[in-house]
C-alpha positions in Angstrom: 0.0 0.0 0.0 1.5 3.3 -1.1 0.5 6.6 0.5 2.0 9.7 -1.0 2.4 13.0 0.9 1.8 11.6 4.3 3.1 14.7 5.9 0.7 16.7 3.8 -2.3 14.7 5.0 -1.1 15.1 8.6 -0.8 18.9 8.1 -4.3 19.0 6.5 -5.9 17.1 9.3 -4.3 19.3 11.9 -5.4 22.5 10.1 -9.0 21.3 9.8 -9.2 20.0 13.4 -7.6 23.1 14.9 -9.5 25.5 12.5 -6.4 27.3 11.5 -2.8 27.1 10.2 -1.2 28.7 13.3 -2.5 26.3 15.9 -1.8 23.4 13.5 1.8 24.5 13.1 2.2 24.8 16.9 0.8 21.3 17.4 3.1 19.8 14.8 6.1 21.8 16.0 6.8 23.3 12.6 6.5 26.7 11.0 3.4 28.0 9.3 5.3 28.0 6.1 6.2 24.4 6.5 2.5 23.5 7.0 1.5 25.5 3.9 4.2 23.8 1.9 3.2 20.3 3.0 -0.4 21.0 2.0 0.6 22.4 -1.4 2.6 19.2 -2.0 -0.5 17.1 -1.1 -2.7 19.1 -3.4 -0.2 18.7 -6.3 -0.3 14.9 -5.7 -4.1 14.6 -5.7 -4.5 17.0 -8.5 -6.8 19.7 -7.1 -6.9 22.1 -4.1 -8.5 21.0 -0.8 -8.2 24.4 0.8 -9.3 27.8 -0.4 -6.7 30.6 0.2 -8.4 33.4 2.1 -7.0 36.6 3.7 -7.8 35.0 7.1 -6.0 31.8 6.2 -6.8 28.4 4.8 -10.5 27.4 4.4 -11.2 23.7 3.8 -13.3 22.8 0.7 -16.6 20.9 1.1 -14.9 17.7 -0.4 -12.2 17.5 2.3 -14.7 18.5 5.1 -16.9 15.6 4.1 -14.1 13.1 4.7 -12.3 15.0 7.6 -13.7 12.7 10.3 -12.2 9.7 8.5 -8.9 11.5 8.2 -8.8 12.3 11.9 -9.8 8.7 12.7 -7.0 7.4 10.6 -4.3 9.4 12.4 -5.9 8.6 15.8 -5.6 4.9 14.9 -1.9 5.4 13.9 -1.2 7.2 17.1 -3.0 4.4 19.1 -0.9 1.8 17.3 2.3 3.7 18.0 1.3 4.0 21.7 0.5 0.3 21.9 3.7 -0.8 20.3 5.7 1.7 22.4 4.0 0.4 25.6 4.8 -3.2 24.5 8.5 -2.1 24.2 8.5 -0.3 27.5 5.5 -1.4 29.5 6.6 0.4 32.6 6.8 3.9 31.1 4.0 6.4 32.1 4.3 9.8 30.4 2.5 12.7 32.0 1.7 16.3 31.1 0.7 18.2 34.3 -0.7 21.5 35.4 1.3 23.7 37.8 -0.8 22.6 40.8 0.1 18.9 40.2 3.7 19.7 39.5 4.2 21.9 42.5 2.1 20.2 45.2 0.4 16.9 44.3 3.1 14.9 42.7 5.8 15.7 45.2 3.5 14.6 48.0 2.5 11.3 46.5 5.6 10.4 44.5 7.3 8.3 47.2 4.2 6.2 47.7 3.8 5.9 43.9 7.3 4.6 43.4 7.0 2.2 46.4 3.8 0.7 45.1 4.9 0.5 41.5 8.6 -0.6 41.6 10.3 -0.1 38.3 7.9 2.7 37.2 9.5 4.8 34.4 7.8 8.1 35.0 8.2 10.9 32.5 6.8 14.3 33.4 6.1 17.3 31.2 5.3 20.4 33.3 5.5 23.0 30.6 2.5 25.5 30.8 1.4 24.7 27.2 -1.4 22.2 26.7 0.2 19.1 25.3 -1.8 17.1 22.8 -2.8 13.5 23.7 -3.3 12.6 20.0 0.4 11.9 19.2 0.6 8.8 21.5 3.7 10.3 23.3 1.7 11.2 26.5 -0.2 8.6 28.5 -2.1 10.9 30.9 -2.8 14.6 31.4 -3.5 16.3 34.7 -5.7 19.2 33.5 -8.0 21.8 34.9 -10.9 21.7 32.5 -14.6 21.0 31.8 -15.8 17.5 31.0 -13.8 16.2 28.0 -15.4 14.9 24.9 -14.7 11.5 23.3 -12.3 10.0 22.5 -10.9 11.6 25.7 -12.1 10.2 29.0 -11.3 11.3 32.6 -11.5 10.9 36.3 -12.7 13.8 38.4 -9.9 14.5 41.0 -10.7 17.8 42.7 -13.3 20.5 42.2 -12.2 23.9 41.1 -12.7 26.3 44.0 -11.1 29.4 45.5 -11.4 31.3 48.8 -9.4 33.7 51.0 -6.8 31.9 53.2 -4.3 33.2 55.7 -2.5 32.1 58.9 -4.3 32.1 62.2 -2.1 34.9 63.4 -3.0 37.1 60.4 -6.7 36.4 60.9 -6.4 37.5 64.5 -4.4 40.6 63.7 -7.1 41.8 61.3 -10.0 40.5 63.3 -11.2 38.2 60.4 -14.0 35.8 61.2 -17.2 34.4 59.8 -19.0 37.6 61.1 -16.6 39.9 59.2 -18.7 42.4 57.1 -16.0 44.0 55.0 -12.4 43.5 53.9 -11.6 47.2 53.9 -8.0 47.8 55.2 -7.0 44.1 54.8 -3.9 43.5 52.5 -5.1 41.3 49.6 -3.0 38.9 47.5 -4.4 37.3 44.4 -3.4 34.1 42.6 -4.2 35.0 38.9 -6.2 32.4 37.0 -4.2 30.7 34.3 -7.1 28.6 32.9 -9.9 29.3 30.5 -12.5 28.7 33.1 -15.1 31.4 32.5 -16.3 31.2 36.2 -12.8 31.8 37.7 -12.7 35.1 39.5 -10.6 37.8 41.0 -11.3 39.7 44.2 -14.0 41.9 42.7 -16.0 38.9 41.3 -15.4 36.9 44.5 -16.9 39.8 46.5 -19.9 39.9 44.2 -20.5 36.1 44.5 -20.1 36.0 48.3 -21.8 39.3 49.1 -18.8 40.4 51.2 -17.7 43.9 50.2 -14.2 45.1 49.6 -13.1 48.6 50.6 -13.5 51.6 48.2 -11.3 51.1 45.2 -9.7 48.1 47.0 -7.9 45.6 44.7 -5.2 43.0 45.3 -2.0 44.5 46.6 0.2 41.8 45.2 -0.5 39.3 42.3 1.4 36.0 41.9 1.2 33.5 39.1 2.4 30.4 41.1 0.4 28.5 43.7 3.5 27.9 45.9 4.4 31.6 45.8 1.0 32.7 46.9 0.8 30.2 49.7 4.3 31.2 50.8 3.1 34.8 51.1 0.1 33.6 53.1 2.4 31.7 55.5 4.6 34.8 55.8 1.5 36.8 56.8 1.9 39.3 54.0 -1.7 39.3 53.1 -5.0 37.5 52.6 -4.6 35.2 49.7 -7.4 34.4 47.2 -6.1 30.9 46.6 -7.0 27.8 44.7 -8.2 25.4 47.4 -6.8 22.3 45.6 -3.4 23.8 46.4 -3.9 24.6 50.0 -6.3 22.1 51.5 -3.5 20.2 53.2 -2.3 23.4 54.9 -5.8 24.2 56.0 -6.4 20.7 57.3 -3.1 20.9 59.3 -4.0 24.3 60.8 -1.1 26.1 59.1 -3.6 28.2 57.2 -7.3 28.9 57.8 -10.4 30.0 55.9 -11.0 33.0 58.2 -14.3 33.9 56.7 -15.7 30.3 56.9 -17.3 28.0 54.4 -19.4 30.8 52.9 -16.3 32.3 51.4 -15.6 29.3 49.1 -16.6 29.9 45.5 -16.8 26.9 43.2 -16.0 27.1 39.5 -17.3 25.1 36.5 -14.0 23.3 36.0 -12.5 20.3 37.8 -8.9 19.1 38.2 -9.0 15.9 36.1 -6.9 13.0 35.0 -7.4 12.7 31.3 -6.4 10.0 28.8 -7.5 8.6 25.4 -10.3 6.2 26.1 -9.8 4.5 22.7 -6.3 3.3 23.7 -5.5 0.3 25.8 -3.9 0.9 29.1 -1.3 -1.7 30.2 -1.5 -3.2 33.6 1.0 -0.7 35.1 -0.8 2.2 33.6 -4.1 1.0 34.9 -2.5 0.7 38.3 -1.2 4.3 38.0 -4.7 5.5 37.1 -6.2 3.6 40.1 -3.5 5.0 42.4 -4.3 8.6 41.4 -8.1 8.0 41.7 -7.7 6.6 45.2 -5.5 9.4 46.4 -7.8 12.0 45.0 -10.7 10.5 46.8 -8.7 10.8 50.0 -7.9 14.4 49.3 -11.6 15.3 48.7 -12.6 13.8 52.1 -9.9 15.9 53.8 -10.9 19.0 51.9 -14.6 18.5 52.8 -13.7 18.3 56.5 -11.4 21.3 56.2 -13.6 23.6 54.3 -17.1 22.5 55.3 -20.1 23.5 53.2 -20.6 22.0 49.8 -19.8 18.3 49.3 -16.6 18.2 47.2 
């Protein structure tokens, strides 16, 4: 069986699926010019254009759109075959792409248990902030903060998306913060900026609107940090009241190192969850199933701890 211009088909599928040449080039790790050249080679081979050239970019023709799902299925099957053969060659390898929360807090906490329960585990971790595709077969699991994925992706819910003000007991006492506090005027505020696409994630102003607890006039966050660990470090140093992601601080709250000074009413839940995601159409080896079950069990434990620490809504 001879298939000409395979790179061109791959480029065409990526452009159609990603709805643009720029995201396709990023996914394929090549330049836009390279994607365009591969598609031109493909069109020359089949004898007619499959994209219209517009000022906004490439627009697929009706003919190629009609068969695009078959094209995507073909490359997904190739990726699945590559993953299966790779797993057969190295059945102990588990490749992860992780969010900052899991890279900074969750994995370090559970890695010793993981390695003890799965001796010989070959764990590869990609902690870059970019969303890594699961289509290539190079990544086994993704820890992501996202809405419910669509097939062929499947997932396990690990931890609900939620945020609330946290601080040390000493800071709460110094600023007289409690469940009866009526305003945060005069309290130093620290915000952990949202790095996700969750439309319900909020900053201090939105948190105030959702909880009904007013800020002071023209009061905004005094300091903004982009990392969970940095913001929690500032909370522990009593530099301010942190609007933090609860998935990153529930252990500290459970241990009494930090508190939710305003009580359960101050917790605001988002539409996204922290999830373990993988391709449901690809077979998991025994070790990979064990890894999935390990993560699910530890996440269930964490949710129980968080529910006791935060109160209110059942997580």
